[in-house]
N, C-alpha and C positions, 0 to 999 in steps of 0.2 A: 462536427468532425468524427466525434466518437459513435455517433449515433449509426455509422455505418458499420460498427462492430458489435452493435446493442449493448453500449456501455456508457454510463454517465461518467463525468468527471471525477467524482467521489468514488463510484465503483473502480474506476481505472486505479486512482491514488490507493485504495485498499489493498487492490492486487498488487500493486507495486511494492507496498510497504510489507504485505504478508511473504511477498516473495523475498525480498531482501532480508526479512528476521528469519523465515525458515531456512535461509543459507547461513545466516550469519549467529543467530541465537535462539534456536528453537527450544521449546514450542512457543508459538506465537501467542500471547494472550490478547484478546480483545482490547484491554486496557493499553497495552503497548501502541496499537494503532491511534488509539485516542490521544496518548501522550505526545507521540511524534508528530502528528498531523495537526494536533489543535482543534480537530473538530470534536464537537460535543458529542458525548458519550450516546445520548439517543438518536443523534443522527446516525452515528456510526453502526449502532444496533440495529435501525431501520434498513441500512443498506446491508448489512450483515445477513439479514433476513431475506431481502429481496435476492441477494447473490446465492444463498442457501437455495431457494425455490428454483434459479437457474443453473444449479449443481456446478457452480464456480468455485465453492469452498464447502468446506465441513465445519462444523461446530459440536465441541463438547465441553462438558463440565468437568473441571479438575476434580480429580479423585479426592484429594486432601483439603480441598477449598471449595465448596460448592459455589460460592460467589465469583469465582474465576471461571471465565470461559476461553478456551484455546480455538484457534481458529487455524485451518490448513487448506492451501489450495488442492484442488482436484486437478485431474487431468484436462478436464474443460476448462477452469481456471487458467490453467499454464498455457492453454492453447490461445482462450481468450487474450490473455497478457502479450502472448507473442503476435497476434494479430493488431492490437491496439499500438503496441510501441512504436511501429515505424509511422502510425498516423499522428500519435504525439511527438515523435522525433522531428517529422516536419513542421507541426506547428511550432515548436520550440525553436528550430531554426528561423521561423520566420518572425517569432517575436524577440530573439534573442541572437542576432547574427553575430559571427566571431569578431571578437575586439576586446578590448582592456575592461570594459564594463562586465561583459559576459564571464570574462576570466575569473574578475573578483568575486563575481557571484557564485561561480562554480566552487571557488576556493572557501567561501563561506559556508557554502552547503557542506562542502567536504569537512570543513572543520565542526559544524553541527552533528554530522554522522559520527566522528571520533569522539566528541563529548557524550553522545547518546551511548557508544559501546562502553565508554567507560563508567557510566552510570548505572546502566542495566544489570540488574543482579543475575 
C-alpha cells in the first residue's frame, strides 16, 4: 500500500513519530525514535540514511554531544507524510473497524503517549 507513495512501513513510522515529536517536544533525537518505536537503533539509522537521500528529513549532530543526532522533517517529508496518511488510515480502518476492541487499543496507545511525555527530558 505504501509503495504507491514510495515509502516503507518503517519510513512511514519514522515520519509519523518525527512529526509528532517535532510538534510536541523538539528537537527530535534519533534515539527518541528508537525508544518510542522499539525498532533497533541500527535499523532506524539505516532508514534515516535512506530518508535523507530522499530528502524527507535532515540530520544534524548535537552541538554539545556529538553522539546525539537530531532529525527534522523537510517540506518533502511533510508532503510524503500527508500523501501516506490517508493510505494508512484506510488500512487501519480495514484492520481495526470501529468497536470496543479498537476503542481499548486507542486508549492504551493514548496512555502510552502520555507516559512518554512524562518521561522525556
